[in-house]
N, C-alpha and C positions, 0 to 999 in steps of 0.2 A: 293518630291522623291516618286516614286512608290515602291511598295513592291516587287521589283525585286532584284536578287542577285547582289551585288556590291563588289568591292574590297575596303577594309578598311585598314587603316594604323594607328597604335598607335605610336605616337611620345614619345620617352622615353629618359631620361638622359643616356648618354653612360655609360655602366657598369651594367645597370639594365634590359637589354633586356630579359635575361633568366627568371628573376623573373616575369616580365610582361607577357611573353609568358605563363608561368605556370599558373598564376592566371586567365588569359583570357581563356585559354583552359579548365580550370576547370569549369568556369562559362558558357561559350558559347558552349562547346562541339563541336568545329570545329578545324581543324588543324591550327597551327600557323607556320609562317616562320620568323625566327629571322634574322634581318638585323642590320647593325651598326646604332645605334640611333633610332631603332624602331622595330615594329613587324607588319607584314602584314597578313591579313586573309580575307576570303570571308564570306558573309552573307547577310541577309535581314534586314528589319527594326528592328526586335526583337533583332538580334545580335548587331546592332548599339546601341540600347537603353541600352542593358545589358552592353556593353563595357563601355559606359559613366557612367552608374550608379555604376558599381562594380570595375572598375580599380583603384587600390590603388597607383600604381606608374607610370602610363602613364601621360603625361602632356596634350596631346590632342588626339582625335580620328578624323581622317580626312577621307573623301571619295575621292578615286582616280577618278577624273572626266575625264581625258584624257591625253595622252602623244603623242608627235610627234617630228620629226626633224624640225628645224627652224633656218634659217640663216639671215633672213631679216624681217623687220616689216610688209610688205604686206602679207608675208606667215603667220606670227604670227596672224595677224588679220583674214585672210581667214580661217585658221584652228580653231582658237578660237571661231569664230562666229558660227561654226557648232556644237559646244558642247551643250549638253542638259541642258542649264542654267535654263530653266523654271521648271525643276524638283526640284530645290533647292532654287530658288529666286522668290518671288512674285514681280510683277511690283511695282516699287516705293521703293524697299528695298535698303537701303544705303549699300555700300560695302567698304571694305578696302583690297587692293591688296598688299600682302607682297611678295617682289621679292628678290631672291638671284641669282646672276650670277657668273658662274665660267668657265673660259676658253671657252667663247662663243663670237661669233661676236656681238650678242646683249648684251651689257654690261652696258647700261644706264637704271638702274632700274626704274627711274621715267617715262621714255618714255614707257618702257614695261608695267608698271601699267596703263598708260593712254590708251595704245592700247587695253589692256584687258577690261578696262572700256567701251571703244567705242564699242568693240565687244559684250559685254553684253547688252548695250543699243540697238544695232541693233537686237540682238537675241530676246530680250523681247519686242521690239517695243515701248519702252519708255525710256526717259533719266534716267540715274542713279542719284539720289538726291545728291547734293553736300553739303547741309547744315547739321549741326549736327543733329543726330538722336539718339533716345534712344537705338537702336540696329543697329549694323553694321555687316554684314556678312563678315567674313574673307575668303579671297581666297589666297591660298598659291601657288606661282609659283616658280619653280626652273629650271634654265637654266644651264645645265652642258654639256660641249663639244657639244654645239649646239643641245642638246636634251632637250625638254621642257616637264616638268611634272606639271600638274595643279591639285590642290586638293581643296576640299571644307571642311572648318572646321565645325565639328558638335558639338563642345563643348562650344563655346563662350569663357568665361573666362577659363584660364588654370585650369586643373582638381585639382591642389593642393589647389585651393580656395574652400574648403569644406563648408565654411559658419560658422565655429565655432571660428575662430581666432579673439577674441575681444581685447585681451591684448597682448603686445609683450615685450620681453626682448632683450638685444643686441644680434645681429647675430643669429636670430632664424633659425632652420633647416626647410626647406620647407617640407610640409606635404607628398608630393609624395616621396621625398628622405628618410624621416623617415620611411615610410611604406616599401620602397624598401630595406632599411637596415635590417629591421626586417625579411622580406621575404628571403633576401640573407643569413641571419644567420640561416635560417631553422626554425624560430620560427613561429608557426601556432596557438598559443593561447592555447596550451595544457600543458604548464608548467608556473611556476611563472615568473614574469617580474619585474625588478627594473631599474629605471633611478635615480641614486643618485646625479645627477647634472641636474635637469630637466628643468631649465629655465622656459619658458612659457608652458611647458608640452606636446610638440608635440609628442615626442616618446611614452610617456605613453598613450596619447589619441589615437594615432594610434594603439597601442597595444590593448587597450580596444575595439576599433572598430573591430579589427581582432578577438579577443577572443569572443566577443558577436555576431559575424557574422553580423555586421551592414554595410549596403552599404554606402561607403564614399560619394556618390553623392546624397543621399536621401534628402538633405536640400537645393538644389540649382536648378537653371534652366539651359537649354542648348540651343544652337543655333538651333538644329533640331526641336525645338518646334515652330520655326518661319517659317518652310518650308511649301510649298503648300501641300505636302503629309503627314503632321504630323498626326499621328493616336493617338488621345488622349486616346481612350479606351485601346489601346495596351499599352501605357505608364503607365496608371493606373493599368493595370494587372501586368506589370513588377514590379511596386512599391509594390503592394499588395503581390506578391510572395516573394519579398525581406523582407517585414515586418514579414511575417509568419516564416521566417528562423531565426529571432532574438532570442537570448536566454541569460540567465544570465550566465556569466562565472563562472566556478567552481575553479578558480585559484586566486592567490593574485597578484595584480598589485600595485606597490609602486612607487610614485613619490616624491622625496625629494630634497631639496636644502637648503643651509645654508642661502640664501637670502630671507627675509620675502616678499619682493615685487614679487620675482619670484614665490613663492608658491601662493600668492594672484592671480597673473596672470594665473597660471596653473589651479587653481580652477574655475576661471571665464570661461576660455576656455573649460574646461572639462564639465561644466554645459551646455554651449552653444552646445556642441557636443552630449549631452544627455548621458554621460558616467561617470559623477562625482560620482555616487553611486558605481561604480566598481573600483575606484582608492583610495588607501590610500595615503593621503598627509601628509608629515612630514617635519618640518623645522629643519634641522640638517646637519652638515657636513658629507661628505661621510664616514669618519672614524667611525661614529657611526652606520653604516648600517651593517647588517648581513643577511645571507640567510633566506628567509621566508619558505623554504621547501627544500626537498632533491634535486630537480632539478629546473633549471630555467635559465634565461638569464639576465645578467646585461649589458645593452647597454646604453652608455651615450655619449653626445657631450660636452666634458669638455670645460671650458673656456681656451682659448689659445690666444697668441698674445696680442692684445690690450684688450681682455676680461680678461686677467689675472691681478688681482690687486696686488698680492704679487710678490716679486722678485723670480721668479722661471721659469726655462726653461721647455719646453714641455717634453723633455726626463726625466727630474727630476720628473715631475708630473706623467709621465707614470710609472716610477719605484715605486713611492709611491702607486699608484693605484694597481700595480701588487702585491706589498707586502701585502696590505690590502686584496686583492682578494685571494691570496694564504692562508692567515690565517683564512679567514672567509667564504669562498664560495665553500667548497668542493662539487663536483658533479655539479657545475654550469658552464655555458659558459659565458665568459666575453669578451666584445668587446668595444673598444673606437674609436670614430671618431676624428681624429687628422690630423694636416697638413701633407702634403706629398710633397717631401721626407724628412725624418728625419734620422739623423745619430744615430747609436747605438740603432736601433729599430728592432723588428722582422719583417719578411716579411709580408706585409699587405695582407688581404683577398681580398680587392676590392679597386680600385682607382676610384674617381669621383670628381666632382666639386660642391662646395656649395657656393653660392653667388659669383661665379667667382673665388674662391680660390681652388687650388688643395688640396684635402683631401683624406683620406683612412681609411678603417676599420682595426684597429690593434687589434689582439687577446691578451687577458690576459691569461697567462699560469700558471697552478698550478705547483709548484715545487715539 
């Protein structure tokens, strides 16, 4: 990829588009356009590198390669072969074409993928490798009402894979969703934070990354590093700038859980993330927690459904949490991630999906 202006698109879990747009606009200093399931923006290589390094709640950053109308396979091949594949693919690079079709004449996703692979081979002048490779460039193709949109993935593994998750507890919250919840609550690292049912520690770790202004992608690699136009010096400059922004948080971040194995997992993950020194770990039930300062956020993903060992419904659990919050957290904001919909519950702040299950952010209210 040459250092020319391109259109980029951050793929985001529905519900977190505004949070993603705000964080990217702050880091990249370019206008953002919010769409359902993502955020589009323009930029050059620097903006692409920054978006992958800094986005806390996007799942991928893709480059819009081309779009056109298409109703038959010869047209798909003819128009696809004209696209500038050589800017993103070295000859001999393995590919994976992911196709979605909706209300289009071309609805055989397998044949669509084969056609794109043939077009790439023709454009690059060499066959696309079929054997397993250590790196496969993802190409995303969407056919909607006979309109074809082709994008190149710049991220490789999804961006929630920060590189710090070493230990897991049942039904963990994905890192991008955890960060998205924090940002949606308006928490920017300038007040105390508590997760009193921390599990493997994802919420507390993401809170520490925000509070210390640590780039979430600093410990991983990306697909753009395999591209012909990858500029290693620019990438190292972006990394160095991010490192200089890091600082020690001046707040209290607490992660507690009554389960000993959960606390053990959270400590291991926090150490792998480089933030264990900023988190206070406590093994205790949430009933023993009290506010650590005059202002803060208590955000937890409590056990529910099969994760609840005791005989207790989710509304009952919420009522008990609300009672404890009212009595001990004056001046704080409290939010719980719980299944949605639920009867006899307040209106949720945000609805989204976690592990395929519909959930929502439910506020705790001081009475």
